Biopython code that builds the backbone (N, CA, C, O; Angstrom):
import numpy as np
from Bio.PDB.StructureBuilder import StructureBuilder

atoms = [
    (1, "MET", "N", (0.611, -1.095, -0.134)),
    (1, "MET", "CA", (-0.081, 0.032, -0.165)),
    (1, "MET", "C", (0.748, 1.231, 0.112)),
    (1, "MET", "O", (1.602, 1.208, 0.998)),
    (2, "ASP", "N", (0.496, 2.397, -0.702)),
    (2, "ASP", "CA", (1.318, 3.331, -0.720)),
    (2, "ASP", "C", (1.194, 4.216, 0.517)),
    (2, "ASP", "O", (0.109, 4.382, 1.075)),
    (3, "PRO", "N", (2.407, 4.820, 0.961)),
    (3, "PRO", "CA", (2.363, 5.363, 2.260)),
    (3, "PRO", "C", (1.245, 6.334, 2.475)),
    (3, "PRO", "O", (0.575, 6.365, 3.508)),
    (4, "LYS", "N", (1.069, 7.166, 1.395)),
    (4, "LYS", "CA", (0.023, 8.256, 1.276)),
    (4, "LYS", "C", (-1.371, 7.883, 1.709)),
    (4, "LYS", "O", (-2.057, 8.393, 2.595)),
    (5, "VAL", "N", (-1.655, 6.835, 0.853)),
    (5, "VAL", "CA", (-3.041, 5.979, 0.970)),
    (5, "VAL", "C", (-3.148, 5.509, 2.248)),
    (5, "VAL", "O", (-4.268, 5.609, 2.748)),
    (6, "ALA", "N", (-2.216, 4.986, 2.958)),
    (6, "ALA", "CA", (-2.002, 4.318, 4.334)),
    (6, "ALA", "C", (-2.512, 5.600, 5.069)),
    (6, "ALA", "O", (-3.550, 5.489, 5.721)),
    (7, "GLN", "N", (-1.897, 6.764, 5.022)),
    (7, "GLN", "CA", (-1.837, 7.791, 5.859)),
    (7, "GLN", "C", (-3.281, 8.273, 5.710)),
    (7, "GLN", "O", (-3.904, 8.691, 6.686)),
    (8, "ASP", "N", (-3.857, 8.206, 4.374)),
    (8, "ASP", "CA", (-5.315, 8.875, 4.289)),
    (8, "ASP", "C", (-6.249, 8.005, 5.058)),
    (8, "ASP", "O", (-7.156, 8.478, 5.742)),
    (9, "HIS", "N", (-6.006, 6.651, 4.932)),
    (9, "HIS", "CA", (-6.845, 5.681, 5.405)),
    (9, "HIS", "C", (-6.878, 5.754, 7.008)),
    (9, "HIS", "O", (-7.902, 5.698, 7.689)),
    (10, "ALA", "N", (-5.461, 5.901, 7.518)),
    (10, "ALA", "CA", (-5.306, 6.260, 9.006)),
    (10, "ALA", "C", (-6.228, 7.293, 9.592)),
    (10, "ALA", "O", (-6.881, 7.152, 10.626)),
    (11, "LYS", "N", (-6.199, 8.584, 8.635)),
    (11, "LYS", "CA", (-6.872, 9.598, 9.084)),
    (11, "LYS", "C", (-8.502, 9.533, 8.811)),
    (11, "LYS", "O", (-9.279, 10.274, 9.414)),
    (12, "THR", "N", (-8.939, 8.538, 7.811)),
    (12, "THR", "CA", (-10.240, 8.511, 7.791)),
    (12, "THR", "C", (-10.701, 7.649, 9.020)),
    (12, "THR", "O", (-11.693, 8.047, 9.631)),
    (13, "VAL", "N", (-10.145, 6.638, 9.387)),
    (13, "VAL", "CA", (-10.342, 5.756, 10.628)),
    (13, "VAL", "C", (-10.619, 6.468, 11.783)),
    (13, "VAL", "O", (-11.700, 6.430, 12.370)),
    (14, "ARG", "N", (-9.543, 7.191, 12.151)),
    (14, "ARG", "CA", (-9.559, 8.002, 13.101)),
    (14, "ARG", "C", (-10.578, 9.256, 13.322)),
    (14, "ARG", "O", (-10.926, 9.637, 14.439)),
    (15, "SER", "N", (-11.048, 9.901, 11.973)),
    (15, "SER", "CA", (-12.092, 10.807, 12.123)),
    (15, "SER", "C", (-13.388, 10.093, 12.452)),
    (15, "SER", "O", (-14.203, 10.524, 13.267)),
    (16, "ARG", "N", (-13.518, 8.997, 11.776)),
    (16, "ARG", "CA", (-14.752, 8.079, 11.874)),
    (16, "ARG", "C", (-14.928, 7.802, 13.228)),
    (16, "ARG", "O", (-16.004, 8.175, 13.695)),
    (17, "LEU", "N", (-13.978, 7.123, 14.140)),
    (17, "LEU", "CA", (-13.944, 7.122, 15.595)),
    (17, "LEU", "C", (-14.255, 8.194, 16.297)),
    (17, "LEU", "O", (-15.023, 7.962, 17.230)),
    (18, "ASN", "N", (-13.941, 9.215, 16.174)),
    (18, "ASN", "CA", (-14.218, 10.558, 16.599)),
    (18, "ASN", "C", (-15.792, 10.930, 16.582)),
    (18, "ASN", "O", (-16.506, 11.339, 17.498)),
    (19, "ILE", "N", (-16.060, 10.676, 15.362)),
    (19, "ILE", "CA", (-17.491, 10.740, 15.204)),
    (19, "ILE", "C", (-18.462, 9.991, 15.982)),
    (19, "ILE", "O", (-19.471, 10.429, 16.534)),
    (20, "ILE", "N", (-17.964, 8.652, 15.945)),
    (20, "ILE", "CA", (-18.654, 7.596, 16.767)),
    (20, "ILE", "C", (-18.690, 7.934, 18.079)),
    (20, "ILE", "O", (-19.717, 7.739, 18.730)),
    (21, "ARG", "N", (-17.451, 8.544, 18.696)),
    (21, "ARG", "CA", (-17.127, 8.562, 20.259)),
    (21, "ARG", "C", (-18.257, 9.750, 20.588)),
    (21, "ARG", "O", (-19.061, 9.637, 21.513)),
    (22, "GLY", "N", (-18.190, 11.140, 19.513)),
    (22, "GLY", "CA", (-19.227, 12.001, 19.635)),
    (22, "GLY", "C", (-20.661, 11.689, 19.775)),
    (22, "GLY", "O", (-21.395, 12.224, 20.606)),
    (23, "GLY", "N", (-21.052, 10.720, 18.849)),
    (23, "GLY", "CA", (-22.269, 10.222, 18.671)),
    (23, "GLY", "C", (-22.962, 9.439, 19.910)),
    (23, "GLY", "O", (-24.093, 9.554, 20.384)),
    (24, "ILE", "N", (-21.858, 8.586, 20.267)),
    (24, "ILE", "CA", (-22.214, 7.844, 21.600)),
    (24, "ILE", "C", (-22.218, 8.808, 22.960)),
    (24, "ILE", "O", (-22.874, 8.448, 23.938)),
    (25, "LYS", "N", (-21.472, 10.026, 22.978)),
    (25, "LYS", "CA", (-21.610, 10.792, 23.805)),
    (25, "LYS", "C", (-23.082, 11.452, 23.932)),
    (25, "LYS", "O", (-23.794, 11.663, 24.915)),
    (26, "LYS", "N", (-23.245, 11.677, 22.645)),
    (26, "LYS", "CA", (-24.610, 12.670, 22.601)),
    (26, "LYS", "C", (-26.043, 11.735, 22.911)),
    (26, "LYS", "O", (-27.034, 12.060, 23.565)),
    (27, "GLU", "N", (-25.728, 10.350, 22.121)),
    (27, "GLU", "CA", (-26.752, 9.597, 21.998)),
    (27, "GLU", "C", (-26.359, 8.429, 22.614)),
    (27, "GLU", "O", (-25.615, 7.823, 21.843)),
    (28, "LYS", "N", (-26.526, 7.796, 23.717)),
    (28, "LYS", "CA", (-26.228, 6.597, 24.193)),
    (28, "LYS", "C", (-27.096, 5.322, 23.485)),
    (28, "LYS", "O", (-26.666, 4.177, 23.621)),
    (29, "SER", "N", (-28.225, 5.557, 22.794)),
    (29, "SER", "CA", (-28.896, 4.299, 22.447)),
    (29, "SER", "C", (-28.146, 4.217, 20.903)),
    (29, "SER", "O", (-28.875, 3.641, 20.095)),
    (30, "LEU", "N", (-27.025, 4.611, 20.413)),
    (30, "LEU", "CA", (-26.466, 4.407, 19.254)),
    (30, "LEU", "C", (-26.239, 2.860, 19.039)),
    (30, "LEU", "O", (-25.687, 2.266, 19.965)),
    (31, "LEU", "N", (-26.635, 2.089, 17.833)),
    (31, "LEU", "CA", (-26.701, 0.836, 17.853)),
    (31, "LEU", "C", (-25.299, 0.476, 17.521)),
    (31, "LEU", "O", (-24.695, 1.078, 16.633)),
    (32, "ALA", "N", (-24.723, -0.557, 18.254)),
    (32, "ALA", "CA", (-23.324, -1.098, 18.003)),
    (32, "ALA", "C", (-23.257, -1.735, 16.576)),
    (32, "ALA", "O", (-22.127, -1.741, 16.089)),
    (33, "GLU", "N", (-24.329, -2.311, 15.763)),
    (33, "GLU", "CA", (-24.345, -2.504, 14.608)),
    (33, "GLU", "C", (-23.922, -1.634, 13.444)),
    (33, "GLU", "O", (-23.155, -1.945, 12.533)),
    (34, "LYS", "N", (-24.524, -0.546, 13.623)),
    (34, "LYS", "CA", (-24.210, 0.477, 13.166)),
    (34, "LYS", "C", (-22.822, 1.181, 13.000)),
    (34, "LYS", "O", (-22.348, 1.550, 11.925)),
    (35, "ILE", "N", (-22.268, 1.303, 14.189)),
    (35, "ILE", "CA", (-20.931, 1.470, 14.306)),
    (35, "ILE", "C", (-19.951, 0.613, 13.727)),
    (35, "ILE", "O", (-18.965, 1.014, 13.109)),
    (36, "THR", "N", (-20.211, -0.435, 13.918)),
    (36, "THR", "CA", (-19.475, -1.883, 13.285)),
    (36, "THR", "C", (-19.457, -1.729, 11.805)),
    (36, "THR", "O", (-18.450, -1.819, 11.104)),
    (37, "ALA", "N", (-20.825, -1.457, 11.346)),
    (37, "ALA", "CA", (-20.885, -1.498, 9.644)),
    (37, "ALA", "C", (-20.098, -0.079, 9.053)),
    (37, "ALA", "O", (-19.650, -0.080, 7.906)),
    (38, "PHE", "N", (-19.981, 1.056, 9.889)),
    (38, "PHE", "CA", (-19.314, 2.523, 9.634)),
    (38, "PHE", "C", (-17.841, 2.103, 9.571)),
    (38, "PHE", "O", (-17.117, 2.643, 8.735)),
    (39, "LEU", "N", (-17.367, 1.203, 10.379)),
    (39, "LEU", "CA", (-15.899, 0.813, 10.342)),
    (39, "LEU", "C", (-15.618, -0.114, 9.596)),
    (39, "LEU", "O", (-14.431, -0.198, 9.281)),
    (40, "VAL", "N", (-16.445, -0.996, 9.120)),
    (40, "VAL", "CA", (-15.818, -2.223, 8.186)),
    (40, "VAL", "C", (-16.245, -1.782, 6.730)),
    (40, "VAL", "O", (-15.936, -2.557, 5.825)),
    (41, "LEU", "N", (-16.766, -0.887, 6.478)),
    (41, "LEU", "CA", (-17.449, -0.380, 5.161)),
    (41, "LEU", "C", (-16.135, -0.161, 4.431)),
    (41, "LEU", "O", (-15.401, 0.725, 4.868)),
    (42, "PRO", "N", (-15.757, -0.854, 3.384)),
    (42, "PRO", "CA", (-14.590, -0.412, 2.903)),
    (42, "PRO", "C", (-14.279, 0.799, 2.161)),
    (42, "PRO", "O", (-15.197, 1.184, 1.437)),
    (43, "LEU", "N", (-13.044, 1.611, 2.157)),
    (43, "LEU", "CA", (-13.041, 2.740, 1.645)),
    (43, "LEU", "C", (-13.470, 2.923, 0.293)),
    (43, "LEU", "O", (-14.025, 3.967, -0.052)),
    (44, "SER", "N", (-13.253, 1.986, -0.488)),
    (44, "SER", "CA", (-13.584, 1.972, -1.982)),
    (44, "SER", "C", (-15.116, 2.403, -2.036)),
    (44, "SER", "O", (-15.596, 3.372, -2.624)),
    (45, "THR", "N", (-15.731, 1.479, -1.305)),
    (45, "THR", "CA", (-17.387, 1.690, -1.448)),
    (45, "THR", "C", (-17.836, 3.245, -1.080)),
    (45, "THR", "O", (-18.713, 3.897, -1.648)),
    (46, "ILE", "N", (-17.028, 3.640, -0.019)),
    (46, "ILE", "CA", (-17.313, 5.131, 0.463)),
    (46, "ILE", "C", (-17.068, 6.173, -0.769)),
    (46, "ILE", "O", (-17.806, 7.073, -1.170)),
    (47, "ASP", "N", (-15.685, 5.721, -1.272)),
    (47, "ASP", "CA", (-15.479, 6.498, -2.509)),
    (47, "ASP", "C", (-16.723, 6.388, -3.593)),
    (47, "ASP", "O", (-17.172, 7.413, -4.106)),
    (48, "THR", "N", (-17.183, 5.250, -3.868)),
    (48, "THR", "CA", (-17.917, 5.228, -4.719)),
    (48, "THR", "C", (-19.209, 6.096, -4.474)),
    (48, "THR", "O", (-19.648, 6.866, -5.328)),
    (49, "ILE", "N", (-19.860, 5.883, -3.061)),
    (49, "ILE", "CA", (-20.888, 6.468, -2.877)),
    (49, "ILE", "C", (-20.703, 8.028, -2.854)),
    (49, "ILE", "O", (-21.575, 8.804, -3.248)),
    (50, "ASN", "N", (-19.490, 8.410, -2.357)),
    (50, "ASN", "CA", (-19.195, 9.885, -2.466)),
    (50, "ASN", "C", (-19.390, 10.386, -3.971)),
    (50, "ASN", "O", (-20.075, 11.374, -4.237)),
    (51, "LYS", "N", (-18.753, 9.647, -4.898)),
    (51, "LYS", "CA", (-18.618, 9.873, -6.182)),
    (51, "LYS", "C", (-20.158, 10.070, -6.887)),
    (51, "LYS", "O", (-20.420, 10.780, -7.858)),
    (52, "GLN", "N", (-20.954, 9.349, -6.217)),
    (52, "GLN", "CA", (-22.511, 9.136, -6.795)),
    (52, "GLN", "C", (-23.243, 10.444, -6.086)),
    (52, "GLN", "O", (-24.246, 10.964, -6.573)),
    (53, "ILE", "N", (-22.795, 10.767, -5.231)),
    (53, "ILE", "CA", (-23.325, 11.853, -4.332)),
    (53, "ILE", "C", (-22.932, 13.237, -5.086)),
    (53, "ILE", "O", (-23.725, 14.146, -5.330)),
    (54, "ILE", "N", (-21.667, 13.218, -5.380)),
    (54, "ILE", "CA", (-21.160, 14.312, -6.278)),
    (54, "ILE", "C", (-21.750, 14.507, -7.544)),
    (54, "ILE", "O", (-21.862, 15.660, -7.961)),
    (55, "LYS", "N", (-22.152, 13.533, -8.232)),
    (55, "LYS", "CA", (-22.496, 13.304, -9.648)),
    (55, "LYS", "C", (-24.033, 13.957, -9.762)),
    (55, "LYS", "O", (-24.488, 14.794, -10.542)),
    (56, "SER", "N", (-24.687, 13.164, -8.568)),
    (56, "SER", "CA", (-26.072, 13.614, -8.605)),
    (56, "SER", "C", (-26.273, 15.155, -8.051)),
    (56, "SER", "O", (-27.371, 15.645, -8.315)),
    (57, "SER", "N", (-25.605, 15.747, -7.521)),
    (57, "SER", "CA", (-25.636, 17.160, -6.878)),
    (57, "SER", "C", (-25.308, 17.809, -8.053)),
    (57, "SER", "O", (-26.190, 18.633, -8.297)),
    (58, "ARG", "N", (-24.255, 17.812, -9.069)),
    (58, "ARG", "CA", (-23.918, 18.644, -10.211)),
    (58, "ARG", "C", (-25.231, 18.331, -11.002)),
    (58, "ARG", "O", (-26.043, 19.252, -11.083)),
    (59, "SER", "N", (-25.484, 17.329, -11.499)),
    (59, "SER", "CA", (-26.683, 17.197, -12.375)),
    (59, "SER", "C", (-27.865, 17.988, -11.969)),
    (59, "SER", "O", (-28.595, 18.441, -12.850)),
    (60, "SER", "N", (-28.099, 18.177, -10.838)),
    (60, "SER", "CA", (-29.520, 18.793, -10.291)),
    (60, "SER", "C", (-29.246, 20.267, -10.259)),
    (60, "SER", "O", (-30.121, 21.049, -9.887)),
]
sb = StructureBuilder()
sb.init_structure("model")
sb.init_model(0)
sb.init_chain("A")
sb.init_seg("    ")
for serial, (resi, resn, name, xyz) in enumerate(atoms, 1):
    if name == "N":
        sb.init_residue(resn, " ", resi, " ")
    sb.init_atom(name, np.array(xyz, "f"), 0.0, 1.0, " ", f" {name:<3s}", serial, name[0])
structure = sb.get_structure()
């Protein structure tokens, strides 16, 4: 893995963990399945989703 890619991946994982921590503090009923899915969803899938969102927002 390219060091830059690894670094970006680490940043993404860290930011996700921070989001989750914040969510848990705000809402104690946050489901563990949602957290797990959020963490294990591959970055490539997230990139694809982001690209779709960008495409649809540009076309509208």
